C-alpha positions in Angstrom: -19.9 41.4 -6.5 -16.6 40.1 -7.9 -17.7 36.1 -8.4 -20.6 38.0 -10.4 -18.4 40.0 -12.8 -16.0 37.2 -13.1 -19.3 34.9 -13.9 -20.4 37.9 -16.5 -16.7 37.7 -18.0 -17.1 33.7 -18.6 -20.4 34.6 -20.5 -19.0 37.4 -22.6 -16.2 34.9 -23.6 -18.8 32.4 -24.5 -20.9 35.0 -26.7 -17.9 36.2 -28.5 -17.3 32.6 -29.4 -20.3 31.8 -30.5 -20.6 34.7 -32.7 -17.2 34.1 -34.3 -17.5 30.4 -35.1 -19.9 29.9 -38.2 -22.9 27.6 -36.6 -23.1 24.4 -37.9 -26.5 23.5 -38.9 -28.8 20.4 -39.9 -28.6 21.4 -43.4 -25.3 19.9 -43.8 -26.9 16.5 -43.2 -29.7 16.9 -46.1 -30.8 13.9 -47.8 -28.5 12.8 -50.4 -25.4 14.9 -49.0 -22.5 13.1 -47.7 -22.1 13.7 -43.9 -19.4 16.2 -43.0 -16.1 15.1 -41.9 -15.4 17.5 -39.2 -17.5 19.8 -37.4 -15.9 23.0 -38.0 -14.1 24.6 -34.8 -15.1 21.9 -32.6 -12.3 19.4 -33.2 -15.3 16.9 -33.4 -15.6 14.3 -36.9 -18.5 12.8 -37.7 -18.4 9.1 -39.3 -21.1 7.7 -41.0 -24.4 9.2 -41.2 -26.4 9.7 -38.2 -30.2 9.5 -38.0 -32.4 12.5 -38.4 -33.1 12.9 -35.0 -29.3 13.4 -34.2 -28.9 16.1 -36.9 -30.2 19.3 -35.3 -28.4 18.0 -31.6 -25.2 17.2 -33.3 -25.5 20.8 -35.0 -26.1 22.4 -31.5 -23.3 20.3 -30.0 -20.5 21.4 -32.4 -21.6 24.9 -32.5 -21.6 24.7 -28.6 -18.0 23.0 -28.2 -16.5 25.6 -30.5 -17.2 28.2 -28.0 -16.7 26.3 -24.9 -14.0 29.3 -22.8 -12.6 26.1 -20.9 -12.2 23.6 -23.6 -9.1 21.4 -23.7 -7.3 22.2 -26.9 -5.9 18.8 -27.1 -9.3 17.1 -27.1 -10.4 15.5 -30.7 -13.7 13.7 -30.9 -15.1 11.1 -33.1 -19.2 10.5 -33.6 -20.6 7.7 -35.4 -23.6 5.9 -35.3 -24.6 3.1 -33.3 -28.1 1.6 -34.2 -30.4 4.2 -32.9 -28.0 5.8 -30.5 -24.4 7.8 -31.1 -20.9 6.6 -30.3 -18.8 9.0 -29.3 -15.1 8.7 -28.2 -13.0 11.6 -27.0 -8.9 11.0 -27.4 -6.5 13.5 -25.5 -3.2 14.3 -26.3 -1.7 12.6 -23.6 -3.2 9.2 -24.8 -6.4 9.1 -22.7 -9.4 8.1 -24.6 -13.2 7.6 -22.8 -16.0 6.6 -24.9 -19.6 6.9 -24.3 -22.8 5.6 -25.8 -25.7 8.8 -26.3 -29.1 7.3 -26.0 -30.9 10.4 -26.0 -30.1 13.8 -28.1 -31.1 15.8 -25.2 -27.9 14.3 -23.3 -25.5 14.9 -26.3 -24.5 18.6 -25.5 -24.0 18.0 -21.9 -21.8 14.8 -22.4 -19.5 16.3 -24.8 -18.9 19.8 -22.8 -17.8 17.2 -20.0 -15.8 14.9 -21.9 -13.8 18.5 -23.3 -13.9 20.7 -20.2 -10.4 21.1 -18.9 -10.0 19.7 -15.4 -11.2 21.9 -12.6 -7.7 23.1 -11.1 -7.0 24.4 -14.6 -10.1 26.5 -15.4 -9.9 30.1 -15.0 -13.1 30.4 -13.5 -12.1 27.5 -10.4 -8.3 28.7 -9.7 -9.4 28.8 -6.0 -12.2 28.3 -3.3 -12.9 31.5 -1.4 -15.8 32.8 1.2 -17.3 35.6 -0.2 -18.0 38.6 2.5 -21.9 40.2 1.7 -19.7 43.2 2.0 -17.4 42.5 -1.0 -14.6 42.6 2.0 -11.2 40.7 1.8 -11.8 37.1 1.0 -10.3 34.3 2.7 -9.4 30.7 1.7 -11.8 27.9 2.5 -9.3 25.1 3.3 -10.9 21.6 3.7 -10.9 20.0 7.0 -8.2 17.4 7.9 -9.2 14.1 7.2 -8.6 11.9 10.0 -7.7 8.2 10.2 -7.3 5.3 12.9 -4.2 2.5 12.4 -4.0 -0.5 14.5 -1.2 -2.7 13.8 1.4 -5.3 15.4 5.0 -7.3 14.6 7.3 -9.3 16.5 11.0 -7.6 16.7 14.6 -9.2 17.5 16.3 -6.6 19.8 19.3 -6.2 21.1 20.6 -4.0 24.4 23.7 -2.9 26.4 26.1 -2.3 27.8 26.7 -5.6 28.4 24.7 -7.6 25.8 21.2 -8.9 25.7 19.4 -10.3 23.1 15.7 -10.2 23.1 12.4 -11.2 21.0 9.5 -8.8 21.9 5.7 -8.8 20.4 4.3 -5.3 20.1 1.1 -3.4 19.1 0.2 -0.1 18.6 -2.6 2.4 17.5 -2.4 5.9 15.6 -4.8 8.4 14.8 -3.6 10.3 11.4 -4.2 13.6 10.4 -2.8 14.6 6.8 0.6 13.8 6.9 1.0 13.7 10.6 0.1 10.8 13.1 0.2 10.2 17.0 0.0 7.1 18.6 0.5 4.9 21.5 2.3 1.5 21.7 3.0 -1.5 23.7 6.1 -3.6 24.0 6.9 -7.0 25.6 10.4 -8.0 25.8 8.9 -11.7 26.7 12.2 -13.4 25.7 15.6 -12.1 27.1 19.0 -13.6 26.8 22.0 -12.2 28.6 25.1 -13.3 26.7 27.6 -12.5 29.4 28.2 -13.7 33.3 25.0 -14.4 35.2 24.0 -15.9 38.5 22.1 -19.2 38.4 18.6 -19.6 37.4 18.8 -15.5 35.8 15.9 -14.6 33.7 14.7 -11.2 32.9 11.9 -9.4 31.0 10.7 -6.0 30.4 7.6 -4.2 29.7 7.6 -1.0 27.6 4.6 1.9 27.5 5.3 4.3 24.4 3.8 7.5 23.0 5.0 8.6 19.4 4.6 11.7 16.9 5.5 11.2 13.0 5.4 12.3 9.7 4.3 10.2 6.6 5.9 10.3 3.3 4.9 8.2 0.2 7.2 6.4 -1.8 5.9 4.4 -4.6 3.6 1.8 -3.2 4.9 2.4 0.4 3.9 4.6 3.2 7.2 5.6 5.6 6.6 6.9 8.7 9.7 8.9 10.7 9.2 9.4 14.3 10.1 10.2 18.0 8.6 8.2 20.6 9.5 8.6 24.8 9.2 5.4 26.3 8.6 4.0 29.9 10.2 0.8 30.6 9.9 -1.6 33.1 12.3 -4.3 33.7 12.2 -7.4 35.6 15.2 -9.4 36.8 15.2 -12.8 38.6 17.8 -15.4 39.6 18.0 -18.3 42.0 20.7 -18.5 44.7 21.0 -20.7 47.5 18.9 -19.0 49.5 16.0 -18.8 47.4 14.4 -16.8 44.5 15.6 -13.2 44.2 13.7 -10.8 41.5 13.5 -6.9 41.4 12.4 -4.5 39.0 13.1 -1.1 37.5 11.2 1.9 35.7 13.0 4.3 33.8 12.1 6.6 30.9 14.0 6.0 27.7 14.0 8.5 24.4 13.2 6.5 20.9 13.0 7.5 17.4 11.8 4.8 14.6 11.5 4.3 11.0 8.2 2.6 10.0 7.3 1.2 6.5 3.9 -0.5 5.1 3.7 -1.4 2.1 0.6 -1.9 -0.1 -2.6 0.0 -0.8 -4.9 -2.4 0.5 -6.5 -1.9 4.1 -3.9 -4.3 5.7 -0.3 -3.9 4.7 3.0 -5.6 5.4 5.2 -3.8 8.0 9.1 -3.1 8.7 10.1 -1.1 11.7 13.6 0.0 12.6 14.0 1.7 16.1 16.4 2.5 18.9 16.3 4.1 22.4 18.6 5.5 25.0 18.0 5.8 28.8 19.5 9.5 30.1 19.8 7.7 33.3 21.0 4.2 33.0 23.3 4.6 30.3 25.9 6.7 32.2 25.6 4.9 35.3 26.0 1.2 36.2 22.4 0.4 37.5 21.9 -3.1 39.1 18.5 -4.6 40.5 21.0 -6.5 42.6 24.3 -6.6 43.3 24.7 -10.2 41.8 22.5 -9.5 38.9 23.9 -7.9 35.6 23.9 -4.6 34.7 20.5 -3.1 33.6 20.9 -1.7 29.9 21.0 1.8 29.1 20.0 1.3 25.4 18.3 -0.8 22.7 17.5 -1.3 19.2 15.2 -3.7 17.3 13.8 -4.8 13.8 10.7 -5.9 13.7 7.9 -7.1 10.9 4.1 -7.5 11.1 1.2 -5.7 9.5 -1.0 -2.8 9.8 -4.5 -2.4 9.2 -6.1 1.0 8.4 -6.2 3.1 5.3 -3.1 3.9 3.5 
């Protein structure tokens, strides 16, 4: 019932406007008389002399536009003949200009209405989308379903870890699902090149594999998208060295808490990516843990900076 009353009120405004605006008639374009410079009350300027088939549609269009309840008050139109057709140009106060070539008299009024109408979010008749209860009870806003997107990316990072000093190079990949401004994903990092800068046993080598989950929130800054999030990680570290008695190796796995900032640049599906992250092990950082007594202490923290690319909707 309320929606019906709103529509009835809008119709009343339109009728009142039609009654208060002197109609423009085709007689104003009678043979021998110059074309009027402006359609009264409609901010429509006629330049040149239209063909006879356009006289009545122009008169009707000026009256309809002058009475529009949701007309943009800053809109101004210039109408001019273009051979057998009409050229319509509408300019707004902010500098935007739109041009249309009208070939059919029946299309003139709908085209001008569309060009003169305020945007939907400014229209008094469209302030909110609501669901109506047949009993005319309380109304609830209808919220659009969240758009889901998938993004896949990867990169190569330079990392540093400690205590002690480990220098690492690590390729990584990730996949994430986006819902609105929130993202959830998984990632895999392989620290394939690892160098210990302190004293190490003969033939010492090390690498690590990290599996992560992530939750992040996205903000837009110009032509970039910035994700800020947290990421628990399961890290498996392997160390190997070559004593006289033969090769010795071992593996240690621990859970780390991480955080990251990831920035993608551009609006295309494939975008350049820069990421900075840091992680800490609650068990390895406060204690000295070794895989083997002769091996260096396992790192309890690491930080990295990576570059790469991501594919998906921005």
